[in-house]
N, C-alpha and C positions, 0 to 999 in steps of 0.2 A: 521296336522302339515306338512309343506312343507320343502323340501330341498332347502337351500339357496346357498350353494357353496361346492366345493370339493377342498382340498389342498393336495399337495404331498410333501414329505420330503425324499430325497435320500441321504444316507451317506455311507462312507467307514468304514467298521468295521474291527477290528483286528482279528487275528487268535486265536483259542482256544489253551490253553497250552497243551492239550492232545487230540489226536484222536486215533482211533483204528489203523490207518495206519501211525502215525507220525514217528515211528521208521524206517520205510522204505522209506518214501518220504518227510521227513522234513516238515510235515504239511498237507499232503494230496493233491491229484490232484485237488480238487475243492476249495481249500482255497488259499494257497500260494500268499497272497497279492491281491486276486481278490474278496474278500468277501464284498458284499454290502447289505444294508438293505433299503427297501423302505417302508415308512410309509405313511398312508393317514389319513386325517380327513374329515368326512362328517358333515357339519354344518347345523343345522336346522334354521328355520326363527326366533326362539326365542333365538338363540345363543348356545343352547345345541349342543354338537358335539360327534360323535363316532369315535373311532380310529381303524385302521386296518393295515394289513401288506401283501405285495405281493412279491412273489419270482418267480423263473422260468426265470432268467435273468433280475434282477431288473432294470438295466439301460434302458432296452427296455420296461419293464412293466410300468415304469413311463410314457413313451410316450403314451402307450395304455390307461392308466388310465386317462390321460389328454384329450385324444380323446373321451373317453366315458363319461366324467364328464358332458358335457352339456345335456346328455340324462337323467340325474338324477335331475338337477336343476328344481325346480317347481313341482316335483313329491311328492306324499304322502309318508312319511317315513315309515309308518307301513306296507306297502304292500311289504315285503321283497322278497317273492318268485316271485311275479309279476315283480318287478324291476330286479331281477336276469334274468328272461326270456327276459325282454326288452334288457338288456345288451348283453345277449347271442345272441339274434336275430340280434343285430346290427353288430356283428362280422361275420355273415354268408357270406357276400360278399368277405371276405378275405380268405376263405377256412378253412381248419382244422388248427386252430390257436394254438393248442398245449398248452404247459405250459406257454407261454407268455400271451396268451388269458386267460388261467386259472389263472395265477398270478394276472392279472388285476381284474378278477371277484372275486378272493379270497380277495384282499385288500378291494374292495368296499362292498362286501357282509359282511365281518367281521365287517367293520365299521358300517354297517346298523344294525347288531345284537347288537353291543355295544350301538349305539344311541337309539335303541328301549328299551333296558334294562334300560338305564338312564332315558328316558322319562317316563317309567312305574314304575321306582323305584325298579326293581328286577334284580337279576343276570341273565346272559344269560342261565345258566343251568336250571333255572326255566322256561324260555320261551321254552326250548327244551323238556319239559315234566317232569322236576324234576330230582333228582340225585339218583343214585344207591350207591354212595360211597362218603366219605368225603376226602379221599386221593387217588390220582391217582398214581399207581405204575410207577416208572421211572427207567431207566438204564443209566449207564455211559459208556463212551468209555475207553478202556485200552489197553496198548501194552505190559505190563509186570506184573510180580507178585508183584513187589514193588509198582507200581501205584495202583494195585488192593487192596493191604493191606491198603494204605492210604485212598482210597475211602470207603473201608469197615468201617474204623474208623469214616468217615463222615456220615455213615448211609446207604450207598448204599448196595443193596443185589443182584443186577443183572448187568451184564457186557457184553459188546460186543467188540470183537477184530476183526481184519480183515487184509486186504492185500491179497496177493496171495502166493508169494514165501515163506513166513514164517507163513502164517495164521494157518496152521495145527500145526506147532511147538508151536505157542503161545497158541492155544486152548488146546493142550495136556498138556502144562505146567500149565495152570490155573486149569484145571480139576484135575491134579495130586496133586497140592498144596491145593486146597480148596474142593476137592471131590465134593459132591452134596450139599454143604452148600450155593452155589451161583447158580443163573440162568445164563447160558452162551449162548451167541449168536455169530455167525460168519458172517461177511460181506465180500463177494467176489467182490462186486462193479461192477458186469457186466463186460463190456470191460474196458480197451483195452488189455485184456490178454487171455481170455479163449474162445476157440471154444466150441460149445455144447458138443462134444465128450469128451474134457478135463474136462468140468464141471461135466459131469456124473461120470467120473472116480474119480475126486476129492471128489465129494459129498459122495460117498460110504465110503471114508476113515474117514469121520466125524461121521459115525454111532455109534461107541462105546462111544462117548463123551456126549450123552444125552443132545443135544442142545435144547434150547427153540425154535430156528429157525436158518436156514441157509438163509442168505439174498442175493438176486440178484446173483445167481450162473451163470446166462446167461444174455446176453444183452436184453434190452426190445424190440429191433427190432425183436427178435425171440420168440414171446410168445408161440408158439406151443412147443418149446423145453422145457419149464418149465414143461409141462405135461409129456413129455418123461422122464425128470429127476426125477420127483416125483414118477413115476412108477418104476424107476430103483434103487432107494435108499430109505431107511427108516429114513429120516430126514425131519422134518417139514420145508416147503419152504415158504419164505416171499419175496414179490416183490410189486412194484407199485409206487415207489417214483418218477419216471420220467414220469408218466402218468397224464393226466388232465381229470377231470369230470368223471361222472359215466360211460360214454360210453367207456372211455379208460381203466378203471380198472375192471368194472363188468364182462367182458368176462373171465378174469382170475379166477374169483370166480365161475361163473356158469359152467365153463368147468372142474372144479376140479383141476386146475393147481397149486393153492396155498393154504396154510393153514392159512397164516397170510397176511392181506392186509395192505399196508404201504402208504396210501395217504399222500402227503406232505401238511401240513396245509397252507402253503403260496402259493402254485401253483395248487392245485387240483381243485379249483373253489369256495372255500368258505365253511363256516360252513354249509350252506344249502345243498351243494353237499355231504359233508362228513356225514351228518346225514342220507341222502338217501342211501349212500353207505353202512353205518353201518347196515341199515335195510336189504339190499340185502345180505350182508355177514351173518347176523344172520340167514337168511333162509337156508343158505348152511353150517352152522356150522363153519364159518370162523371168526377169531378174528381180531381186529383192533389194529395196533401198529403204530401210525403216525410217519412219517419220519420228522426229524428236520434238519439234515445236517447243512447248512450254515444259517439257519433261525435266526431271531432276537427274542426279548422278547415278542412282542405283539402276534405273531403267537403262541408262547408257551402258553400264557394265553387262547387263543382261543381253543387250543387243550385240555387244562385242563377242560374247560367247556364241550366240546364235550364228552371227555372220562368219565366225571362224569355222563353224561346223557344217555349213551348207555349200554346195558347189556353185549355186547361182547367186551368190552375194555380189551386189554391184557396188554400193557405196553407202556410208552411214552419215546422216545429218548431224551437225553440231554447230554451236556458236563459237567463232574464233575468239570472241571476247564476251564471256558470260558474266553474270553477277558474281563479284568476288566471294560471296558467301557460299557459293556452290562447292568450293573446295574445302570449306571449313566444316560442313555438316557431314562429311564422310572421312574415313580414316586416311585415304590418299586418293588423288585423282588418277585416271588412267594415263599411261605414258604415251605421249604423242611423238612419233618419229616417222620419217620416210613418207610423209603425206597421209599418215593413218594412225590408228591406235593399236598399241601392243596388246596381244592376247595374254591375259594373266595366267600364271601357273599355280597360284595359290588355291587351296581347296575351296569349293563353292564358287561364288561369283568373284571372290577376291576383294570384297569391299565391306566395310562395317559402318554403322551409323554412330555419329557423335551426338548422343542424346542431349547433353548439356547445351551444345551449340544450337541444336534444333529448337530447344525450348526458348531461345532468345527471340524467336520470330513467330509469335502467336498468329493463328489464322484470322483473317479479317474478311476480305471480299473476294469472290471468285467469279463474278459476272460483270459484264460491261457492254456498252454500246459503241460500235465503231464510230470514229469521227467522220468529218465531211470530206476527207481527202479524195475519195473515189466517187462521190456522188455529183450529179448534175447540180449546178448552182440553184439554190433555193429549194432543193428537195430533201435535204438532210432530215428534217423533222417528220418526213413521211415514214421513216423507219422501214424502208423497203428491203426485202430480201433479194429481189432481183431488180436491177435498174433498167426500166423500159426505155429510157431516153438516152442511152449511151451513145448511139450513133449520131442522133440529131444535135447533141450539144457539143460534139467535137472534143470530148474529153481525151480520147486517145491522141497523143501529140503528133504522130507522124507516121509515115510509111517507110518500111525498111528499104534502103537503097541497095 
C-alpha cells in the first residue's frame, strides 16, 4: 500500500480554564492567546488515512511538514521506521532542527502509526507490543485547594502546581490539606526566573513535601546543572519537554540527571522515538511522564497508546478543564475513569478529526512574551531569559516549614 498524499490543518485553540500557573500569570506564559494545534492526515492510495499532530511551534512545523510531504508520497506505508529515517535524513542539511524538526517528524510518524493500525485493523498499542494496562494514570493542573477539591470530585488523584514566586506556598497548602492522599508534583518551568544556584536552593525546600517529581528546576540550556541539583537535594527530578529525539533527551537519562523523562508527544519525534526512549529509560530505572502543555487531543491519544505499551509508564499530563473546543475538533474524547484514561480498542489511534469544526478557528498568532508575574519589580522590560536578581528581591515568598 502506497502513500498518496499528505494534508495539514492548522488552527487557533483557546486557553485551558486552569493551569498550574494561572493564578500568577493569567493563563501561563506559553498560552495567553498563542496556542495553536497542527493536525495532519496521511492518505493511502485506497483512501484510508491516518491522523497525527505536531507541536514545537506549530505555525513553523506546518511549513516543515509540507516541505517533507513529497518524500512520503509513493512510499510503502508499512515501513514506519524506514520512513522516519528518510525524513530525518532529509533535514540533515538544515543543521540541528530541534523541536520544529521534531514536531514535523512527530506529526507524520504519528499519522503513519494510525494509518498502519487502521489498515491492519488493530489499535496502535497492539502494534507496539501489546498493553500492560487498561487505564493510563493521569494528573491535572491546579493552583488552589478549591480547584483540587473539584478535580478530586471528578476522579483525579494526582495534581501538579507550579510557578515560582508562590510555587512553594501552593504545594505546602495542598499537602497540608490533602496529606498523602494525593500525588503531588511541582513545575518550576525552567527560565525566565531561576539561576542554577537559586534552583538548587529552592529544590531543597520541597524535600518535606513528598513530591512525585519536581519539574524543570533549571533551564534546558544547562543540562549539567540538573545533575548538580539532583545531587544537592532529595527530590525526584523531571525534565525533557523542550528536547527533541532520543539524542536530545537520552543524555539526561544515561548521566543520571533525571528520575522522570518528559518527552512532549507532539514535538519529540513521534511514537517511534518515544518507544525507543522508553527502552533507554527502562534500562536506567527512569520512568516516563509525557509532557502535554499546549498540545491538542490527537497527541493525547498517541500518548495513551504509548503509555499502555511500556513497562515504565508513570503518569500522563492533562488539563482537568481544557478549552471546550478541544472535544469538538475530534470524533470523541478519551474516556476518563479511575484516575486515568482508558486505552482505546479501535483500530489505529481511535480518534478522527472533525475538519469542519477545525476550520472555524483559523490560525493567528503562535508567539508571545511572558508577563511580569515572575520578574523582579522594574525588570520586566529587560526581557531576560534568566532572572539574576531573584534572591535579592525576595520574590520567593517563604521557606517550607
